[in-house]
C-alpha positions as CSV (number, residue, x, y, z in Angstrom):
1,M,-16.3,3.1,-33.6
2,Q,-13.6,5.6,-33.9
3,S,-10.2,5.6,-31.9
4,F,-7.8,8.3,-31.1
5,D,-4.0,8.5,-30.1
6,F,-3.5,8.9,-26.4
7,S,-1.0,11.8,-26.5
8,P,-3.5,14.7,-27.4
9,L,-5.8,13.5,-24.6
10,G,-3.4,14.3,-21.8
11,F,-2.0,10.8,-21.2
12,S,1.6,10.8,-19.7
13,R,4.6,10.3,-21.8
14,L,5.6,7.3,-19.8
15,F,2.3,5.6,-20.6
16,T,2.3,6.5,-24.4
17,E,5.8,5.2,-24.7
18,F,4.8,2.0,-22.9
19,I,1.9,1.7,-25.4
20,V,4.3,2.0,-28.5
21,S,6.7,-0.6,-26.9
22,N,9.6,1.7,-26.2
23,P,12.6,-0.8,-25.8
24,F,13.2,0.8,-22.3
25,F,10.3,-1.1,-20.9
26,E,11.8,-4.5,-21.8
27,S,13.9,-4.2,-18.8
28,V,11.2,-2.8,-16.7
29,F,8.6,-5.5,-17.5
30,P,10.6,-8.5,-18.6
31,T,7.8,-10.8,-17.9
32,N,5.8,-9.2,-20.9
33,D,8.2,-11.2,-23.2
34,T,7.1,-14.6,-21.6
35,L,3.4,-14.6,-22.4
36,T,3.9,-17.1,-25.3
37,N,6.0,-19.4,-23.2
38,F,3.1,-21.6,-21.8
39,D,5.5,-24.1,-20.2
40,F,6.9,-21.2,-18.1
41,W,3.4,-20.2,-16.8
42,L,2.2,-23.8,-16.4
43,E,5.2,-24.2,-14.0
44,R,4.3,-20.9,-12.2
45,A,0.7,-22.3,-11.8
46,Q,1.9,-25.7,-10.4
47,N,4.4,-23.9,-7.9
48,F,1.8,-21.7,-6.5
49,K,1.0,-23.0,-3.0
50,G,-1.7,-20.6,-1.7
51,R,-4.9,-21.8,-3.3
52,E,-6.7,-23.0,-0.2
53,G,-6.2,-19.5,1.4
54,L,-7.1,-17.8,-1.8
55,D,-10.3,-19.9,-2.1
56,E,-11.3,-18.9,1.4
57,A,-10.6,-15.1,0.8
58,I,-12.7,-15.2,-2.5
59,T,-15.6,-17.2,-0.9
60,T,-15.7,-14.7,2.1
61,T,-15.6,-11.7,-0.2
62,M,-18.4,-13.1,-2.3
63,S,-20.7,-14.2,0.5
64,S,-23.1,-11.3,-0.1
65,V,-23.8,-12.3,-3.6
66,H,-25.2,-15.4,-5.5
67,L,-22.4,-16.8,-7.7
68,T,-23.3,-17.3,-11.2
69,E,-22.6,-20.7,-12.8
70,L,-19.5,-19.5,-14.6
71,Q,-18.2,-17.9,-11.3
72,S,-18.8,-21.1,-9.5
73,R,-17.0,-22.9,-12.3
74,N,-14.0,-20.4,-12.3
75,L,-13.7,-20.7,-8.5
76,Q,-13.4,-24.5,-8.8
77,L,-10.8,-24.1,-11.7
78,L,-8.8,-21.8,-9.3
79,Q,-8.3,-24.7,-7.0
80,Q,-6.6,-26.7,-9.8
81,D,-2.7,-26.4,-10.0
82,T,-2.9,-25.6,-13.6
83,T,-5.0,-22.5,-13.4
84,L,-3.7,-19.0,-13.5
85,A,-5.3,-15.5,-12.9
86,A,-5.8,-12.5,-15.0
87,V,-5.9,-9.8,-12.5
88,T,-7.0,-6.2,-12.2
89,G,-8.3,-4.1,-9.2
90,Q,-9.7,-0.8,-7.9
91,Q,-10.5,0.9,-4.7
92,V,-14.1,0.9,-3.6
93,G,-16.2,3.5,-5.3
94,F,-19.8,4.8,-4.8
95,L,-22.0,3.8,-7.6
96,G,-19.1,1.9,-9.1
97,G,-16.8,4.8,-9.0
98,A,-15.6,5.7,-12.5
99,I,-16.4,4.0,-15.8
100,Y,-12.8,2.9,-16.1
101,T,-13.3,0.5,-13.3
102,L,-15.6,-1.7,-15.6
103,L,-13.3,-1.2,-18.6
104,K,-10.5,-2.7,-16.5
105,A,-12.7,-5.6,-15.6
106,H,-13.7,-6.1,-19.3
107,S,-10.1,-5.9,-20.4
108,T,-9.2,-8.6,-17.8
109,I,-12.2,-10.8,-18.8
110,R,-11.2,-10.9,-22.5
111,I,-7.4,-11.6,-21.8
112,A,-8.5,-14.4,-19.5
113,E,-10.7,-15.8,-22.3
114,K,-7.8,-15.5,-24.9
115,F,-5.3,-17.5,-22.6
116,T,-7.9,-20.1,-22.0
117,E,-8.8,-20.4,-25.6
118,A,-5.0,-20.8,-26.4
119,G,-4.8,-23.8,-23.9
120,L,-3.7,-22.1,-20.7
121,T,-6.5,-22.0,-18.2
122,T,-6.9,-18.6,-16.8
123,V,-9.8,-16.9,-14.8
124,P,-10.5,-13.2,-14.2
125,V,-10.1,-11.9,-10.7
126,F,-10.8,-8.4,-9.4
127,W,-8.9,-7.2,-6.5
128,I,-11.1,-4.8,-4.3
129,E,-8.6,-2.5,-2.5
130,D,-10.7,-1.6,0.6
131,N,-7.7,-1.2,3.0
132,D,-7.4,2.2,1.5
133,A,-8.4,5.1,3.7
134,D,-9.2,7.8,1.2
135,S,-12.9,8.0,2.0
136,A,-13.4,11.1,-0.1
137,E,-12.3,9.3,-3.3
138,A,-14.4,6.2,-2.4
139,A,-17.5,8.2,-1.5
140,K,-17.7,10.6,-4.6
141,T,-18.6,10.2,-8.2
142,Y,-20.5,12.2,-11.0
143,I,-23.6,11.6,-12.9
144,L,-25.3,13.6,-15.6
145,N,-28.6,15.2,-15.0
146,S,-31.4,15.5,-17.6
147,L,-29.6,18.6,-19.1
148,N,-26.5,16.5,-19.4
149,E,-24.7,18.5,-16.7
150,P,-22.2,16.6,-14.5
151,V,-23.4,16.5,-10.9
152,E,-21.1,15.4,-8.1
153,F,-22.7,12.9,-5.6
154,A,-21.3,11.6,-2.4
155,C,-22.6,8.8,-0.2
156,T,-21.6,10.6,2.9
157,D,-20.6,14.1,4.2
158,T,-18.1,12.7,6.6
159,F,-14.7,12.1,5.1
160,T,-11.7,10.7,6.8
161,T,-8.1,9.6,6.0
162,S,-7.3,7.1,8.8
163,I,-10.3,4.8,8.6
164,P,-10.1,2.0,5.8
165,V,-13.1,2.1,3.6
166,A,-13.8,-1.5,4.6
167,E,-14.8,-0.2,8.1
168,R,-17.1,2.4,6.7
169,I,-20.9,1.6,7.2
170,F,-23.8,3.4,5.4
171,T,-25.9,5.5,7.7
172,A,-29.6,6.2,7.5
173,D,-29.0,9.3,5.4
174,I,-28.0,7.1,2.4
175,L,-31.8,6.9,1.6
176,D,-31.9,10.7,1.2
177,K,-28.9,10.4,-1.0
178,L,-30.6,7.9,-3.2
179,N,-33.8,9.9,-3.4
180,Q,-31.9,12.9,-4.6
181,L,-30.0,10.6,-7.1
182,E,-33.4,9.5,-8.5
183,I,-34.6,13.1,-8.9
184,T,-31.4,14.1,-10.7
185,L,-31.2,11.2,-13.1
186,P,-33.0,11.6,-16.4
187,P,-36.1,9.4,-16.6
188,T,-35.7,6.4,-18.7
189,E,-37.3,3.0,-19.1
190,F,-34.5,1.6,-16.9
191,T,-34.8,4.2,-14.0
192,A,-37.1,2.2,-11.8
193,E,-35.0,-1.0,-12.2
194,T,-31.8,0.9,-11.5
195,M,-33.1,2.7,-8.4
196,T,-34.6,-0.5,-7.0
197,F,-31.3,-2.4,-7.3
198,L,-29.4,0.7,-5.9
199,R,-31.7,0.7,-2.8
200,E,-31.2,-3.0,-2.3
201,I,-27.3,-2.6,-1.9
202,Y,-27.0,0.9,-0.6
203,K,-28.8,0.8,2.8
204,E,-28.2,1.5,6.4
205,G,-25.9,-0.9,7.9
206,A,-24.3,-2.2,4.8
207,S,-20.5,-1.8,4.4
208,W,-19.1,0.1,1.5
209,T,-17.2,-2.8,0.5
210,Q,-20.3,-5.1,0.4
211,A,-22.2,-2.7,-1.7
212,F,-19.3,-2.2,-4.1
213,T,-19.1,-6.0,-4.5
214,Q,-22.7,-6.3,-5.1
215,L,-22.7,-3.5,-7.7
216,L,-19.7,-5.2,-9.5
217,Q,-21.5,-8.5,-9.4
218,K,-24.5,-7.0,-11.2
219,F,-22.3,-5.8,-14.1
220,L,-19.8,-8.6,-14.1
221,G,-21.1,-11.7,-12.6
222,K,-22.3,-13.4,-15.8
223,Y,-18.7,-13.1,-17.2
224,G,-17.3,-15.1,-14.4
225,V,-15.3,-12.5,-12.5
226,L,-14.1,-13.5,-9.0
227,F,-13.7,-10.9,-6.5
228,I,-11.2,-10.7,-3.6
229,S,-11.3,-8.0,-0.8
230,A,-7.9,-6.9,0.3
231,N,-9.4,-6.3,3.8
232,V,-10.5,-10.0,3.9
233,A,-7.1,-11.2,2.7
234,R,-5.5,-9.1,5.5
235,N,-7.8,-10.4,8.1
236,Q,-7.0,-13.9,7.0
237,G,-3.2,-13.3,7.6
238,L,-2.3,-13.6,3.9
239,F,-0.1,-10.7,4.0
240,K,2.1,-12.1,6.8
241,K,5.1,-13.4,4.9
242,I,5.8,-10.1,2.8
243,T,5.1,-8.0,5.9
244,L,7.7,-9.8,8.1
245,Q,10.3,-9.4,5.4
246,E,9.5,-5.6,5.0
247,L,9.8,-5.2,8.7
248,S,13.1,-7.0,8.9
249,Q,14.5,-4.7,6.1
250,P,12.7,-1.5,6.6
251,T,15.0,0.4,4.2
252,A,15.4,-2.2,1.5
253,T,12.3,-1.6,-0.5
254,K,12.7,2.0,-0.8
255,A,16.3,1.6,-2.0
256,A,15.1,-0.9,-4.7
257,V,12.5,1.5,-5.9
258,E,14.8,4.4,-6.0
259,L,17.2,2.5,-8.3
260,M,14.3,2.1,-10.9
261,S,13.3,5.6,-10.2
262,E,16.7,6.8,-11.2
263,K,16.5,5.0,-14.5
264,L,13.0,6.4,-15.2
265,T,14.3,9.9,-14.5
266,E,17.3,9.4,-16.8
267,E,14.7,8.7,-19.5
268,N,12.8,11.8,-18.6
269,F,9.8,9.9,-17.3
270,H,7.9,11.0,-14.4
271,I,7.9,9.3,-10.9
272,Q,4.4,8.1,-9.8
273,A,5.0,6.7,-6.5
274,V,7.5,7.4,-3.6
275,A,8.4,4.5,-1.4
276,S,8.7,4.8,2.4
277,E,10.6,3.1,5.2
278,P,8.7,0.8,5.6
279,N,5.8,0.5,3.1
280,L,3.3,-0.5,5.6
281,F,0.4,0.6,7.8
282,L,-0.6,-0.6,11.3
283,H,-4.2,-1.2,12.1
284,E,-5.8,-0.7,15.6
285,G,-9.6,-0.8,16.0
286,S,-11.2,0.8,12.9
287,E,-8.2,2.9,12.1
288,R,-4.8,2.6,10.5
289,S,-1.6,4.5,10.9
290,K,1.5,4.7,8.7
291,I,4.5,2.9,10.1
292,K,7.6,5.0,10.1
293,W,11.3,3.9,10.7
294,T,13.5,6.4,12.5
295,G,16.7,4.6,11.9
296,S,16.6,2.8,15.4
297,E,12.9,2.1,15.9
298,F,9.5,2.1,14.4
299,T,6.5,4.4,15.2
300,A,2.8,4.1,14.5
301,F,0.0,5.8,16.2
302,D,2.5,8.0,17.9
303,T,3.8,4.8,19.7
304,P,7.5,3.7,19.4
305,Y,8.2,-0.1,18.7
306,S,11.5,-1.8,18.6
307,T,12.2,-4.0,15.6
308,D,11.6,-7.2,17.8
309,E,8.4,-5.8,19.2
310,L,6.8,-5.0,15.8
311,L,8.1,-8.2,14.3
312,K,6.4,-10.2,17.1
313,K,3.3,-8.1,16.5
314,A,3.3,-9.1,12.8
315,E,4.0,-12.8,13.7
316,D,1.1,-13.1,16.1
317,F,-1.2,-10.7,14.5
318,P,-0.6,-10.4,10.8
319,E,-4.1,-9.1,10.2
320,L,-3.0,-5.8,11.8
321,F,-0.6,-4.9,8.9
322,S,-1.4,-3.7,5.3
323,P,0.6,-2.4,2.5
324,N,0.9,1.1,0.9
325,V,0.7,1.5,-2.8
326,V,4.3,0.4,-3.5
327,L,4.0,-2.9,-1.6
328,R,0.5,-3.8,-2.4
329,P,1.1,-5.2,-5.9
330,V,3.9,-7.6,-4.6
331,I,1.6,-8.8,-1.9
332,Q,-1.3,-9.2,-4.4
333,D,0.9,-11.3,-6.7
334,A,2.3,-13.3,-3.8
335,I,-1.2,-14.6,-2.9
336,L,-2.7,-14.9,-6.5
337,P,-1.3,-17.2,-9.4
338,T,-1.2,-14.0,-11.6
339,I,-0.2,-14.2,-15.3
340,V,-1.1,-10.8,-16.2
341,Y,-2.2,-7.7,-14.4
342,V,-4.4,-5.2,-16.4
343,A,-3.4,-1.7,-15.4
344,G,-4.5,1.9,-16.0
345,P,-1.9,4.6,-16.9
346,G,-1.2,5.6,-13.3
347,E,-0.7,2.0,-12.3
348,I,1.6,1.4,-15.1
349,A,3.6,4.3,-14.0
350,Y,4.2,3.0,-10.5
351,L,4.6,-0.6,-11.6
352,S,7.5,0.7,-13.6
353,E,9.3,1.3,-10.3
354,L,8.9,-2.1,-8.8
355,H,11.0,-4.5,-10.9
356,N,13.6,-4.9,-8.3
357,V,11.1,-5.1,-5.5
358,Y,9.5,-8.2,-6.9
359,K,13.0,-9.7,-7.2
360,M,13.9,-8.8,-3.6
361,F,10.7,-10.6,-2.2
362,K,11.2,-13.4,-4.7
363,V,7.7,-12.9,-6.2
364,Q,7.1,-13.7,-9.8
365,A,6.1,-10.4,-11.4
366,P,3.1,-10.8,-13.9
367,A,3.0,-9.4,-17.3
368,V,1.5,-5.9,-17.3
369,I,-0.9,-4.7,-20.1
370,P,-2.9,-1.7,-20.4
371,R,-6.6,-1.5,-19.8
372,H,-9.0,-0.4,-22.6
373,S,-9.8,3.3,-22.7
374,A,-13.0,4.7,-24.0
375,T,-15.5,7.6,-24.1
376,F,-19.2,6.9,-24.6
377,A,-21.6,9.0,-26.6
378,P,-25.6,9.0,-26.6
379,P,-27.5,9.6,-29.6
380,A,-28.0,13.4,-29.0
381,V,-24.3,14.0,-28.8
382,L,-23.6,11.8,-31.9
383,R,-26.4,13.7,-33.9
384,F,-24.8,17.1,-33.0
385,I,-21.3,15.9,-33.8
386,E,-22.4,14.4,-37.2
387,K,-24.7,17.3,-38.3
388,N,-21.9,19.8,-37.7
389,N,-19.1,17.8,-39.1
390,F,-17.1,17.8,-35.9
391,D,-14.7,15.3,-34.8
392,A,-15.4,13.9,-31.4
393,Q,-11.9,14.7,-30.0
394,F,-12.7,18.4,-30.6
395,F,-14.8,18.3,-27.5
396,M,-12.3,16.2,-25.3
397,R,-10.4,19.2,-24.1
398,P,-11.1,22.3,-21.7
399,W,-14.0,24.6,-22.7
400,R,-11.6,27.7,-23.1
401,M,-9.8,25.9,-26.1
402,I,-13.0,24.8,-27.6
403,E,-14.6,28.2,-27.2
404,H,-11.5,29.8,-28.8
405,D,-11.8,27.6,-31.9
406,L,-15.6,28.1,-32.1
407,V,-15.1,31.8,-32.1
408,E,-12.6,31.5,-34.9
409,M,-14.8,29.1,-37.0
410,T,-17.8,31.3,-36.6
411,A,-16.0,34.6,-37.2
412,D,-17.5,36.8,-39.8
413,T,-14.4,37.3,-42.0
414,T,-16.2,39.4,-44.5
415,G,-17.4,41.9,-41.9
416,E,-14.0,42.0,-40.3
417,A,-12.3,42.9,-43.6
418,L,-15.0,45.6,-44.0
419,F,-14.3,47.2,-40.7
420,T,-10.5,47.0,-41.1
421,K,-10.8,48.6,-44.7
422,S,-13.2,51.3,-43.2
423,S,-10.9,52.2,-40.4
424,L,-7.9,52.5,-42.8
425,K,-10.0,54.8,-45.1
426,I,-11.2,56.9,-42.2
427,K,-7.6,57.4,-41.1
428,D,-6.6,58.4,-44.6
429,I,-9.5,60.8,-44.8
430,F,-8.9,62.4,-41.5
431,S,-5.1,62.6,-42.3
432,A,-5.8,64.4,-45.5
433,M,-8.3,66.7,-43.7
434,S,-5.8,67.5,-40.9
435,M,-3.1,68.6,-43.3
436,Y,-5.5,70.7,-45.1
437,A,-7.0,72.4,-42.0
438,T,-3.7,73.0,-40.3
439,S,-2.4,74.6,-43.4
440,I,-5.1,77.2,-43.0
441,D,-5.1,77.4,-39.3
442,P,-2.8,75.2,-37.0
443,S,-5.4,75.4,-34.2
444,L,-7.8,73.4,-36.3
445,G,-5.7,70.2,-35.7
446,G,-7.3,69.5,-32.5
447,A,-10.8,69.7,-33.9
448,V,-10.0,67.3,-36.7
449,G,-8.5,64.9,-34.2
450,A,-11.6,65.1,-32.0
451,G,-13.8,64.4,-35.0
452,E,-11.6,61.4,-35.9
453,R,-12.0,59.8,-32.5
454,Q,-15.7,60.4,-32.5
455,T,-15.8,58.7,-35.9
456,E,-13.7,55.9,-34.8
457,K,-16.0,55.5,-31.6
458,V,-19.1,55.2,-33.9
459,I,-17.4,52.6,-36.1
460,E,-16.3,50.6,-32.9
461,D,-19.8,50.7,-31.3
462,L,-21.3,49.5,-34.6
463,H,-18.6,46.8,-34.8
464,K,-19.5,45.6,-31.3
465,R,-23.3,45.6,-32.0
466,I,-22.8,43.4,-35.1
467,A,-20.4,41.2,-33.3
468,S,-23.0,40.8,-30.6
469,A,-25.7,39.9,-33.1
470,Q,-23.3,37.4,-34.7
471,K,-22.7,35.7,-31.3
472,K,-26.4,35.5,-30.7
473,R,-26.8,34.0,-34.0
474,H,-24.4,31.3,-33.0
475,A,-25.4,31.0,-29.4
476,A,-27.2,27.7,-30.0
477,L,-24.0,26.2,-31.5
478,F,-21.9,27.3,-28.4
479,E,-24.5,26.1,-26.0
480,K,-24.8,22.6,-27.7
481,S,-20.9,22.5,-27.9
482,R,-20.6,23.2,-24.2
483,E,-23.2,20.5,-23.4
484,T,-21.3,18.1,-25.6
485,M,-18.1,18.7,-23.8
486,A,-19.8,18.2,-20.6
487,V,-20.8,14.7,-21.7
488,L,-17.4,13.8,-23.3
489,F,-15.0,15.8,-21.1
490,P,-16.9,16.2,-17.7
491,D,-15.3,18.3,-15.0
492,G,-12.3,18.9,-17.4
493,K,-11.3,15.2,-17.5
494,L,-11.9,12.2,-19.7
495,Q,-15.4,10.8,-19.3
496,E,-14.0,7.4,-18.1
497,R,-12.2,9.0,-15.1
498,V,-15.3,11.0,-13.9
499,L,-18.7,9.5,-14.6
500,S,-20.3,6.7,-12.7
501,P,-21.2,3.6,-14.9
502,I,-24.6,4.1,-13.6
503,V,-25.0,7.0,-16.0
504,W,-25.2,4.8,-19.1
505,S,-26.6,1.6,-17.5
506,E,-29.6,3.9,-16.4
507,R,-30.0,5.3,-19.9
508,F,-29.5,2.2,-21.9
509,G,-29.7,-0.8,-19.5
510,I,-26.8,-2.8,-18.2
511,D,-26.9,-5.3,-21.1
512,T,-26.5,-2.7,-23.8
513,F,-23.8,-0.7,-21.9
514,S,-21.9,-4.0,-21.0
515,E,-22.1,-5.1,-24.6
516,A,-20.5,-1.7,-25.7
517,M,-17.6,-2.4,-23.3
518,R,-17.4,-6.0,-24.3
519,I,-16.9,-4.9,-28.1
520,I,-14.2,-2.6,-27.0
521,S,-12.5,-5.3,-25.1
522,N,-12.0,-7.2,-28.3
523,E,-9.8,-4.4,-29.7
524,N,-6.1,-3.7,-29.2
525,P,-5.9,-1.3,-26.1
526,T,-3.3,0.8,-27.8
527,S,-5.7,3.9,-28.5
528,H,-8.6,5.5,-26.9
529,F,-12.1,4.4,-28.4
530,F,-15.1,6.6,-29.0
531,S,-18.1,4.3,-28.7
532,P,-21.6,5.4,-29.9
533,L,-24.5,4.2,-27.8
534,R,-27.3,4.3,-30.3
535,Q,-29.9,2.1,-28.7
536,E,-30.9,4.6,-26.0
537,K,-34.5,4.7,-25.0
538,A,-34.5,7.7,-22.8
539,L,-37.8,9.5,-22.3
540,F,-36.2,13.0,-22.3
541,L,-34.6,12.9,-25.8
């Protein structure tokens, strides 16, 4: 298994500096220095008072799945006041969203195991963010067809930005979507098993959250991961305390974020998230609306509210309020005994802005560590790369860059030198001829020039014909290179950010793909891994 530095792959400077432990982040994530202080974290576990509500939220979230023995054990452990949680999370995604969702989970599983092995009982918890209302992001993913071409798939043609995905229900046309998926996927020994399972969870009347939970259970249940739905937690009133404080001081969180943002800017780091006043949404029926502070009153759904009115609403009906991206981590860590949060590059960027916010709400910030990052390669891709002595990283970039380098690599330098030399000789010949002809009759200069241009045109046409023949000669190399790029860098992005995990589980089986991620999770997450998947039994290769 190879690994590559993050910088050439397009990861942000903030992330790459975080990875190499830039001293600046010691003040941004001070909790990271406490991970060896088990007494500190044991006290944190013992001081956590929300275990009963947490148990109810997890149990409700997982009511549509059958808990494995390890999950049942971890749920019981979480009720003990000496147990902590290693946490990660992701928005709901059709067919599991992108591969990095599972990579985050496996990173979290492994860190929980390490703490437990060291004597600090820790269980892995996955936060399902289903209060989010970006249904286009939740509904779409990519798979690879039999030609290894990335194809976008969506579970619906109706996209909204005001309805939380927890409220979205699959309609009858989901069957047609799955039929099309089956036609598009390459036939393998795992196709029937894959499609049977997908038809069990994606069906008319099922919620998007339920199907996502069941899919995660299929991949992660045996590792003991517990799931908690943000929507369930909201409906149980678990966001109440933070919500009331945010409404009481509607400008405070934004001010706290901006203080950290200024420090990030001074270090030439980008700003990932912009805070609002306040950082909350109001829910009515199946929709949600951003709450805005005008300086004297709040507005939501085009309705004005005084501070007292909205505070009373939050007191009486806390389930009507949910946080935006800025406040969500604080609420999450207020209702979970989190020791560490496993974050992606974008999450690390916005979490870098929240140190003062955690302090303001008196919530213990967890340590923040990066998820593992990886690209997976099937046998056909591996054979092509190895046969042609390519580096896998060569294909993890835009096609125009790959094509440019391939043109240079396959260029006929001998022929180019020959044509260059020939052109110079022709110029010398016609120059001498022109001098001789015009010395006899000046009017002959035009005829000599015309002859030179005709000769140059003949040479140029011959050059093009030879170049075209050379290009055809290398067409197979270019075609296979483009296919390789489509697998490793689909849609111009890293594979882990685009392809559904179904792509590899349908070709290799869930066990083989999961084991590949498991192996990666044992490594240090400070580089991007290139993982070969050599046990493929696809019928089309």
